[in-house]
N, C-alpha and C positions, 0 to 999 in steps of 0.2 A: 242710807245711800241715795235716797231720792234727792238729797242736796247736791250730789255730784253731777247729775244730769237733769236737764229740764223735764218738765212734766210731759212735754210733747213726745218724749221717748218712752213713756210708760214707766213702770216701776222696775228699778234695776235689781230688786230682790223680791221674789215672790212672797216672802214672809210679810212684806209691807202691803199686800193686797187688802182691800177693805173687807171683802168676804172671801173665804176660801171655798170656791166651787169651780167646776169645770169651765163655766162660761167666762168668768173673770180671768181665770188662768189662761185660757186660749186667746181671749181678747188681748191680754197683755203680751203674750208670746208673739202673736201675729203683728201687733203694732211695732214691737221692737224689731222684728225681722224686716218689716217694710221700711223702717227708718235706718236700716243698716246696722242695728245693734244685735249681733248674733249671739252674744253671751248674756246670760242672766243668772244671778245667784239664787240658790235656796240655802241660806246660811253659808256653809262652806262647800256646798255642792254647786258645780257649774253646769248649767244647762246650755248646750251648744247646738245651734241650728246651722246645718250646712248651707253656706251662702252660694255655692256653685259659682264662685268668681274669686279673683284675687282681691284681697283687701289690704290697704296700707295701714295696718295696725300692729305690725310685727317687727318694726325696725329698731335701731339702737336707742332712739328716743323713748320708745315704749318700754324697752327693757329697763332703762334707767328710771323711768317713772314708777315701775312696780318693784324695783330692787329694794329689799329691806323694808317695804311698807306693809302695813296691816291690810287685811282683806277689805275693810270698809273705807279705806282712805282713797281708793281709786275706783273707777267704773269696773264692772265685771269683766274678767279676762282670764284666759288660760294661764297667763303669766302670774295672776294673783294666786291661784291655787298651787301653781308650781313653787312660787316663793314661800307660801304658807307651809308646804311640805318640807321645803329645804330648811326653813327656820325652825320648825318643830324638830327636825332631825339634828340640827346643829345645837339648838338651845338645850334640849332635854336629852340629847344623845340617845334618841329613840328611833328605831327603824320605822320608816313610813313607806306608803305605796300610793300610787295614783292609778285608780281603776277607770279605764275608758271603756264605756259600754254603749251599745246602740245597735240599730239595724245595719245591715250591709249597705254602704253608700251614705251613711250618716256623717262621715268625716272623722272616724276614729284614728285612722293612720296619719292623717295630716295633724290632728291634735297631738298625737304622740311625738311627731317630729318637732312641732313648735315647743313642746315641753322640754324635749332634749336640748334644743337650741338655747332655750332660756337658761337651763341649768349649766350648760357649757359657757354661756356668756357671763354669768355672775360669779363663777368660781375662778380660782387661781389668780388673785390680784397681784401676786409677786412674779407672775409670768415664768414659772419654772418650766423648763423644757420637757421634763418627764410627764408633768401634769398635762401640758398642751398636747403631747403625743397621745395620752390616754383619751383626752377629749376628742381629738381628731378621729381616732379609731372608732370611738363610740358613735360619732356622727356619721362617719363613712359607712359603718356597718349597716345603717338604715338603707342606704342606697343599694348595697349589694343584696340584702335580704328582700327588698322590694322587687328587684329584678328577677330573682329566682323563686320568690314565693308569692308574688302578686300577679293578678291577671285581670283582664277586662271581662266584666259580666254585664248582663242586661241592666243591672241596677247601679253599677259602679265601674268607672273606667279604670280604677286602680284598687281593686278589691283584694284584701289579704286572704289568700287561700291557705293560710296556716295561722296558728296562734303564736303570739310572741309575748314573752314576759322577760324583761330585762332588769336585772339588779345592777345598780350603780353603787360601787363601794366608795366611801369617803373616809379620809383620815380625820384625826382629831381637829385639824385646822379647817375642815370643810372643803377640802380639795379632792376631786375624784382621783382615785388610785387604781381603778380597774372596774371590772364588771363581769357579768355572766348572763348569757342568753339561753332561755329555755324555749324550744319550739314544740308546737303541739299539732298533730294530725295534719300533715301536708295533704292537700287534696290531689293525690297523685293520679287519680282516674282522669283528671283534666289533661294529662299528658297525651292520652290516646283518644279522648273523645270530649267534645264540648257541645253545649246546647247551641241552638241556632242564634247567631248574632254575637256569640261570645268568642273569646280568644284563648289560646293556650297561654302558658306562662310567658311573661314579658321577655325572658332571656332568649327564647327561640327567635323571636322577631328582631330582637336587637342584634343578634349575631348575623342573621340573614340580611338585614337592611343596613346595619352599621359596620359590619366586618369589612376589612380591606380585601381587595382582589386576591392578594397573596394569601391571606388567612383562609378565605373561602376555598381557594384552590388546594391548599394543604388539607382542608377538611372535606374535600370532594363535595362541596355544596354549591348551589346556585343562588344568585341574589334575588330570590323570589319565593316567598312563603307558600304561594299557590302550588309550587312544584312538589310539596310534601304533604302526605296524607294527614299528619298530625297538626299541621298549621294551615291547612287549606281553608277551613271555615272562617278564620279570623282575618279581619282587614288590618292592613299595616297602619301605623301611626306616624305622624310627621316628626315626632320626637324620638323615634327609635334609634336614629343615628346618634343624636347627642347623648341619649341615655347610655348607649353602648360605650361611648368615650368616657362618660362619667363613671361607669362601672369599672372599666379598666383602670382608670386613675384611682378609684377607691380601693380596688384590690391591691394595688401597689402601695398605697398609703398604709393600709392595714398591715401589710407585711407578707403577702403572698409572693412566692418566688415566681420567676418567669416560667419555670418548669411546671409549677402547680397551676398557673393561669392557663398555660397551654393544655394541660390535662383536663381542666374544666371544660374548655371549649371543644376538645376532642370528644369528650363524653357527650356533649350536646349534639355534635355532628353525628356520632354513632346512633343516638336515639332517633334523630330525624331520618337517617338512612334506614334504620330498622323499620320505621313506619311504612316505608315504600317497599319493603321486602314482601314478595308474593310467593305463594306456594301453588303447585299444580300436582294433580294425582296422575302418576304414570303407571298404568296397569294396577299393581298392588301397592306400590310405595308412593310416598309423597316426596317431591323434589322442590328445590328452591329455583325460582325463575330468575335466571341471570346470575352467573357465578361471580361476575365483576363486583356486584353489590356485596357479596360475602367477603371479597378481598378488601374492600373499603372498610367494612366493619372491623375485620381482623386487624387492619393497619391502625385504625383509630383506637382500638382497645388493646393494642400490643399483644395480640394472640395469634394463633395459627388459623388460617381459613378453614382447614378441615375440622378443627375442633369447634369452630363457630357453627359450621353446617351440621355437625353431628349433634350439638346441643340443641339446635333448632328443630331437628327432625326426629331425634330419638330421645328416649328417657331411660336412664340406667337405673335398674331396681335390683334389690337383693332379696332373694327368696328366703323362706324360713330356714332352709338348710344351709344358708351361707353362700349359695350360688348367685353369681352376678349375671344378669341377662339384660339385653338391650331391647326395649319395646318401641317400635315405630309409632309415630304420631299419625293421627288422621289429619286431614287438611284443617279441620275446625280446631283440633287440639294444638296444631302447630301455630295457628293464628292466635289462639289464646296464650300459648307460651311466649310468643313474640311480644304481644302487648304487655303481659305480666313482666317480662324481662325489661322492656322499655320503662315501665312505671317504677320498677325496683331500682333501675339504674339512676333515674332522676331523684327518687326518694333518698337513696344512699348518697348521691352527690350533694343534695341539699343538707342532709344531716352532717356530712363531712365538712361542708363550708361553715356551718354553725359551730361545729367542734373546733375547727381551725381558728375561727375568730375568738372563741372562748379561750383557747390556749394562748393567744396573743394578749388579750385584755385582762385575763384573770390576775388577781392580786398576787404578787410574787414576794417571797421572803418576808411574809407578814409576821410580826412578833408583837402581841398586845402589850408586853412589858415595855418594849422599846418605842413602839409607834402609837400607843394609846388605843382607845376603843375604836373599832372599825364599824361605822354605821352604814346603813343602806337605804337608798330610795329605789323602790321598785316601780316600773312603768309597765302596765299591762295593756297591750293592744291586741285584742283577740277578735276573731271573726264575729260579726253580729248575727242576730237572729235572722233566719232566712226562710222564706216561703216562695218556692218556685212552682212553675207549672208541673214539673216532674221532680219530686223530692226523693232522694235516694239515701243510701247509707251515710254519705258525707253530711247531708243536711240534718239527719237524725243526730249524729254526733255533735254537730255545731250547735243545734238547738238545745241539746242536753247540757252542753257547756254553758250556754247562756242561762239555763235554768239554775245551774249551780252558782253562777255569779249573782243572779238575782236573789238566790237564797242567802248568799253572803251579805248582800246589801240589806236584805230584810233583817238578817241576824244582827248586823252591827248597827244599822241606822234606826231601825224601828223596834225590833223585839228587845235587844239588849238595853237600849236606852230606856225603854219603858220599864223593863224589869229592874234596872238600876235605880230609877226613881222610887219604885215600890220598896226596894231593898234598903234604900237610904232614908225612907220615911218622908219623902218630899210629896207635898200635896200635888195630885196629878189627875188629869182627866184622860182616861184611857182612849186611845185612838184605834179604831178598827182598821185592819188591813188584811190583804190576802196573803196567806203564807203558802208558798208553792212547794213546801216540803212533800206534799202528797204527789206532786208531779215528779219530783226527784226520785221518790221511792218507786214510782211506777217504772222508771228507767233502770235504777241501779240496785234495787232491793235484792239481797241474796235469795236465790232459789225461786223467786217470784217475779222479779223485774224482767223487762224486755231483754236486757243484756244477758241475763242468766239463761233465758229461753234460747237466745241465739247461740250462746256458747254450748248449751246442751245439744242443740241440733248439729253444731259443727263437730262435736265429739262423738256423736252417735254413729256407729258403723252402718254401712249400707248406703243406698241412694236416698238421702234425705234432701228433698227439694225445698225451694223457698215457699212453695204452697203449703207443704207439710208443716213447715216452721210457723207459717201464719195461722194454720189451724191450731197448733199448740198454743200460740199466743191467745187466740180467741178463747180456748178452753180455760187457760189459767187467769186471764185478765178480763174476762167477759163482764165481771161484776164491778170493774173499776169505773168510777164516774168520769175519768178523764181519758178513757180508751174506748174506741168503737171501731167496727169494720162493717162491710156490707152484709156479712153473714149475721152479725149481731143486730144490724139495723137495715133490714132488707128494703125498706122504703126509700132509703137515701141513695138516689141514683147518681150522686156525685162521686161515688166510689164504685170500683169494679169488684165483682166476685173473685175470690182466690188471688187477688193481687194487692189491694189497697187496705191500709188501716189508718186510723186517724187518732191523733193525740191532741187533747185540749191543753195547749201550752198557756203559760201566763200571758204570752204575747199574742195568742190567737190560735185558732184551730189549724193544724197542718196535716195534710193527707200525704202519706208516704207510700211509695211503691215498693213492695217486698222483693221485687225482682233484683237479683244481684246482691242481696244482703248477705247471704251465706258465703258467697265467693269472696266478697270484700272483707267479711269478718275473718274468714280463714286466711286471707291474704296469701294464696298458694303461689309458690315459685319453685320450679323444679330445681333439685339440688345440682343438676348438671350445670346450670348457669352460674351458681355460686362457685363451683369448682373452676369453671372456665375463667371467671374474673379473678379468683384468688391466684391462679397460675399465670396471670398477665405479667409481662415484664415491666409494666408501668407501676412504679411504687405507690402512686396515689390510688390507682384502682385496686391494687392488692390490699392497701390499708382499709379500703371501704368494705371489703368482703372477708372479714376474719373467719366467718363461719364456713367458708369454702374449703378450709383445710381438713374438715372431717372426711374420713373415708366413706366409701359407699356402704360398707357393712357395719359401720359404727352406729350404735343405737343412741339416739339423743332424746332428751326429755321433750315432750310435746310442747311447742312454744305457745305462749299466751295468745289469745285472739286479739285482733285489732281493737275491738270494742272494749275489752278488758284492759288492755294496755292504755287506751285513751282514758278510760274511767279512772284508772289508778293515777295517771298523770294529772288529771283535773282535780282529783281529791287532794293530791299533794300540793297542787297550786293553791287551792282554797285554804288549806292548812297554813301554807306559807303566807298568804295574804291576811289570814285571820290573826296572826301574831304580830302584825304591823299596824301602825296607826293609819287608817285609810282616808284617802281623799278621792272624790268621785267627779268624773266628767261624764255627764249623760248626754249623748249625742242624739239629735232628732233629724230625721230626713224630711224636708218640707214638701217634697213632691216626687213623683216617679219620672218626671220629664227632664230632670237635671236642669231646671230653669232657675235663674237667680231672682225671679220676680214672682213666681207662682207659689202660693201657700195653700196647700190642700188641707182644709180644716178637718175633714173626717179622718184623713190619713194621720195627721199630727195628733188629733185627739186620741186615736187608738194607741199611738206610741206613748203619750202622756199617761194614759190609763195603765198600760201593762208595765211601764217603768216605775209605777208607784210614786209619781212625782207629787200628786196631791196629798197622799198620806205623808210624804216627806215634809211638805210645807206645814201640815197640821202638827206634826211632831215638833218641828222646829219652832213654830209659833208658841206652842204650849211648853216648850222645854227651855233648856239653858244652853248657851253657846259654849260654855267652858266649865269643866269640873276637874278638881284636883284634890288629892288627899291633903289633910290639914298640914301634915309634916312637910310635904313637898312645897305646898303653897307658902308656908312660913319660911322655909329655907330660901325660897327665891325672892320674896318680897319683904323680908323682915327689916332690911335696911331702910325702908321707906317710912318707918314709924319709930319714934324715939323710945317707945315703951317696949319694943321687941328687939332693939339693936344694942349690943351684939347678941345678947341672949335674954329671953324674957324670964320674969320671976313669977309667972302665973302658974296655976295648978295644972292646966292642960294646954295643948297646942290649939285647941278650938278657941279657948278664951283669948289666946294671943292673936289668932286670925281675926276674931271679932274686933279686937283693938285696932288692927290694921284697917279693916273695912270701915269702922266708925271714924277713924282718923281721916279717911279720905271721903267720907260722906256717901258711901255706896250701900248703906244698909237696906235701902229699898230695892236694890237691884240684885240681891243675892238671897240664897236660901242655904240653910245649914243642915246637912245630912248627918247621919251617924258617924261617918268617917271622912266625908268629903265636903268641900265648899262648892256650891254651884253658883256660877255667875251668869246672869241672864243675857246681857248684851255684850258684844265684843268691845264696845267703846269703854266700858269700865276697865276691862283688862288692859286695853291700850293705854289708858291713863296711868295705870300702875307700871306698865312697861316703860312709858316715857320717863316717869320719875325715877325708876330704877336705872334707866340708861343715863340719866343726868347724874345720879349718885355714883355710878360705877367709876368714872375717872377720879372722883374724890377718894373713894375707897382704895383704888389702885395706887394713888399717890401716897396715901397713908401707909398701905402695905409696903410700897417701895421705900418709904422713909424708914419704917421699922426694919425692913430687911437690909437696907443699906447700912443702918446703924449696927445691926448685928454683924454684917459682913465687915464693917470698919473695925468693930471691936475684935472680931476674930482675926482680922488681918493684923491689928495692933499686937494682939497676944502672940501671933505667929512671929511678928518682927522681933518682939522682945525675946521670945525664945530663941530665935535665930541669932540675935546679937549676943545673948548669953552663951549659946553654943559656940559662936564664932570667937568670943572673948576667951572662953576656956580652951578652945582649940589653938588660938594664937599663942596663949601662954604655954600651952603644951609644946607647940612647935618651937618657941623661943628656948624653952628649957631643953627640949630634945636637941636643938642645935648646939647649945652650950655643952650638953653632955657629950655630944659627938666630937666637938672640937677638943674638949678635955681628953676624950679617949684617944683621939688620933695624935695629939701633941703631948701626951703624958711623958714620953721618953725622948723628946727631941734634944734635951740637954746632953744626953749621952750619945747622940748620933753624930757621925762625922760631918754631915752637912747641916747640922742643927735644924733639921726639919725642912730643908729646901725641897726635898723630893716628896714630902707628904702632901697629898691632894686635899685641898680644903673642901669641906662639905658645902652643898648649895644652901645658901641661907634663905629663910622665909623673907617675903617682901618687906616686912617691918624692920628687918635687921640688915637691909642692904647697905646702908651708910655705916652702921656699926661694924659690919663685916669688913668693909673697905678699910676702916680705921684700925681694926684688929690686924689685918694683914700688914698694914704699914708699920704698926708697932712690932709685929713679929720680925719684919725685915730689919727694923732698927736694932732690935735685940740681937738678932743673928749677926748683924754687922758689928755690934759692940763685942760679941763673943769672938768673932774673927779678929777684930782689931786688938783685943786683949792679948792675943797670942803672937802678935807681930813685934819683933825686937825694936827698941827705941831708935836704933840706928837706921832702920828701914822706914821709919814713919814719914820722914820728909818725902821719900820717893812715893810712898803710898798716897800721901796727900796730893802730890803733884799729879799722879795718875787719876785720882778721883776728880781733880780739877779739870784735867783734860777730858775725862769721860763726860762730865757735866757740860763742858763747853761744846764738844763735838756732837753730843746727843745722837749718835749713830749715823752721822752724816758721812763719816769716812771709814772705809772698810778696814784699812791697815793704818795703825798709828803707834805701833810699838808697845802695846799694853803688856804683851806676854814676856818681854825681855827686861833684864835689869837696865836701869838708866844710869849711865856713867856721868852724865851732865857736862863735865869738864873734859871734852874730847881733845882739845888742843894741848892739854897738859898730859895726856895719856900717851906714853911712849909706844904702846902697841898700835894705837890708831894713827899717831903722827910721829913715827920714829925719827924723822929727819929734822922736824921743827919743834918738837916738844920742849927741848931745853931752852931754845930761844924764847918760846912763849912763857915758860915759867919765870924766866928772868924779867920779861916785860910785864907780866902780871904783878910781880912783887913791887915793881917800881910804881905801877898804877895804884896798888893798894896803899903804899906809903903816901902817895900823893893825894888820892881821893878818899882814903880812909873807909873803904867799903868793908863789909864784914865777911861776905862769902860770894863765891862765883855761882851764879844760877845756871848758866849754860855757856858753852864755848864750842866752836866748831868752824870748819871751813865752809865757805859759801861763795856763790857767784852773785855779784851785784849787778843789777840791770838798771839802765837809765832810760830816759824817754826817747833816746835816739836808737834804741834797740841794740846798744852795745853792752857787753858783759865783761866783768873783770873779776879775777879771783881775789877774795877778801877773807878776812877772819872776823868772826862775830863773837863778841864777849858781852855777856849780860851778867851784871852784878846786882846786888840789892839796892844800888843807887843809880847806876848809869848803864846805858847801852852803848858799846863801843864798836866802831867799824875800824878794823886794823888792816894794815898792809903786810901780808906775810913775806913779801919779797924785801922789805926794808926793816927787818927785825921787829915785825909786828908794831910798826909805828901807828899811832892813833891818828886816823884820818877824820873821824867824826865822833863826837861824844854827845849823847842825848840823855838828859835826866830821865830816870825811870818813870817819874810821875807825869811826864807829858805824853807817855804812850797811852793812847785812848782805846786802842783796839788792835785786833790782829785778824787778818783774813787768810784763809788757806783754801785750796781747791779740794774737791771730793775725789779726785783721781789719785793715781799712784805717784804723780810728780810731787816735788817737795818745795813748790813755790809758796812763798810767804810774803805778805805785805804787812808792814808795821805802820799803823796809823798814829799820827801825833796830833796834838792839839794845835800845833802851828801849821798843820796841813803840809808838813814836809815829810811825806810818807817815804818809807824805805822799801824797795822791792828787791828781794833776793831769793836765791834758790839754795837750799841747804845741800851741801855736798856729803856724799857717803865716804867714810874714812876706810882705812885698811882693816880695821877691827872686824867689820862685817860688810861686804860689798853691797848687799841688798837691804841694809838696815834703814828703816823709816824713822826719821828723827823729828818729824813735824809735830807729832803728838807730844814728844818729850819737851820740845821747845814751848809748845802751847801750855802744857801742864805746869812746867817749871816757871814759866813767865807768869801764869795766872796765880799760882800759889805763892810764888816769890813776891809778887806785887801786893797780894793780900797781907802777907807777913810784914812787908815793909810798912804798909799803911798802919797796921796794928802796933808795930813798934813805935811809929811816930805818935800814935794815940796813947801809948803806954799800956796796951793790953797784950795778952799772950795768946798763942794758938793752942787750943785744946783738942782732945780726940773727937769731940763733938763736931768740930769743923770738918772732920773727914767725911 
């Protein structure tokens, strides 16, 4: 890594120091801090020095520079360790965690925010909305938790007064799908009392300085923190207003409803007003000063003023006989109850906010079978080691937590690593280090530890005071090398008799004041307050106090003490971290003045010592950066060597791994254990990763080719099967159609209509044309059957009607189809009684003269000329001529037209009988057929048309020497 930064910036990895000693370590750390290089590696551990100023090293360009890169490819950065944890999680489907540790004010909270921002920036390349929503909620939750869980201390302007561990869940694709937040030991005593120069939680100042006038008026608050006892000591900050707006926005983004947000701030208002509540002793009883304050509290908590006053002034207790009595408080007890109620309100509010965020961001409807393996990255941002002027129960718990985390660091980084080398038979120079297990046992050992002594004192009946508890600790722990008190060491005047005890922590000696330990451990809160809040009409408050539903006389199991609950949660946290692959960020505070230029050598050297960074460097220099079981190493890198791809033929996996290492020339950079391969430098591993990354596309293409071939063959087989099934089905449908037609038309020969009324079955698509031809054949057969039964004498009329039907094609509604056609109406005595004899005589003369064979049509008509004049005439059509006769002159021939010059005939579509005869000489004849006396409404146009069409056809065939058959019909 020295190649990435110039020598003027020092060594970017402490492993590269010429000699591993405190002087060189501190010299390199100071040089890098002064040059603006706040991050330095120890292998995969990042050492971070708080710069106390904004630095331009966290933008999009920096994110892209570290995205997907190996640790040693870029200068040290938080992004490098975040990316390493993400890659390990994604590549090996292994849960990882990033443990951020250090003193209060060393920059742990800021480091956790940058890590969260980086993970959010590099995930979800497809920009899926649900993933973006999860990322936004995870990021916004930091803002909310800081507002309600952080405060200004003398060491840190934004100190976490609670522990936070966040699990971020990822799907198989590496995108965040949800998360879960665990909070540890909120310092609720800060709500009612702060040390000089410190502030209460940020949320109180934000609502007082940033809330709108309307909001403050609804909460009965004033725009001045000095007006309230709980916030009087802390000075306001310039960013309280902007922070309040950011918190409101974050709450809405996360998914809090307007009602829930209002409830949160109503509870904050109730706590502030509670702090101003005062009591006075009136003769024998204690009274609340100012009933208006009680009304405001009752309004904000959605309870009754009388119930609030009663809970503050009285305590309801049940006697052994089941009798319920009310015991009045003294003024001191009332103040104690008020403060305990305020602390409990805030603690429950904070726990409810965390639970509400968890309910929104937790992974929902997760099914490993459908969604693949769900992996986790944990980010731990927990309070740092604290040494104040007055150290109480909270500092004791916080420092115990840091002891447990240091023990985890020793367990994973130092002890387990050295034990693994010994177990695997790797040549190793043992590194001495301080194991703080002895201090952890001092605090948590059953029946002997400090927590056990505290719990025993809390459970003992009678008036057990803090002093009595200290005496018990002196008796049981007096021989412990890391415990002392003024009684055990009378000459040490830095401690007070009957008040102080001292623990030699891994980070230094801390003197604790025993005063308040028992009360804080018992965490007493009168049941009356729990019932009061449970009976609130505000559903949010009611949800926060489920234990308030218990009746006064109900006997409940004694709750665990605060120290035991905290110990159990920290043990569970350490177990959770221990089953993940850890990455560490070790934060160092350069000075107590919050100066961006001052580097306090003694202060920093003390932190380097108790953090065990020198031992970490020694272990890393003597050790190996990477180790992996042979089978897993072979599974990942076997494609980089021709002797192991796709499967090796060697006797053991170790021999196959040796072949890979030799093939790449890394044999001088590795060691072979009994079950694992150890790689000394990350560069060798990176070379393997590069070659593997280059081969992956080739392998993917090969797999795609094979898979596509398999898919194509499968698709081809399916198509063949489909076509075979389709062929068989089509044949079946064709046969089924034939069978159905045969069934339906089996007896049509014996039916009166020869099957005209039989409904044809719907044919398959392949038989559509065949079906049409079959129907046509049936119609022809049916016509032939009908024609066979017609007498020969009627055939001429039938043929004429068929000719007329074909000519008209449905254009004329009435054309005489249903009546018999007489044809020769002029010779019919019934139709023309007065002139029939004259016509018969005239027609005989014409037959002898023109030698025609038969009369096709005759009848009266009116002849129309172009001058719109009409005249009665007789029309005679024979097989040779068309005659126009004058009935008034004995049917004298007025005009004779050869039949073969008639080229066409036009009729109207109406009921009139207008006819136009077209000739080839364009001497058309326009006439109107007259109805005779045979039938006054008789339509004779169709008869004329049919007779003329058929007669003309017959005449033509006679001229050609052919005959007319039934087929012509």
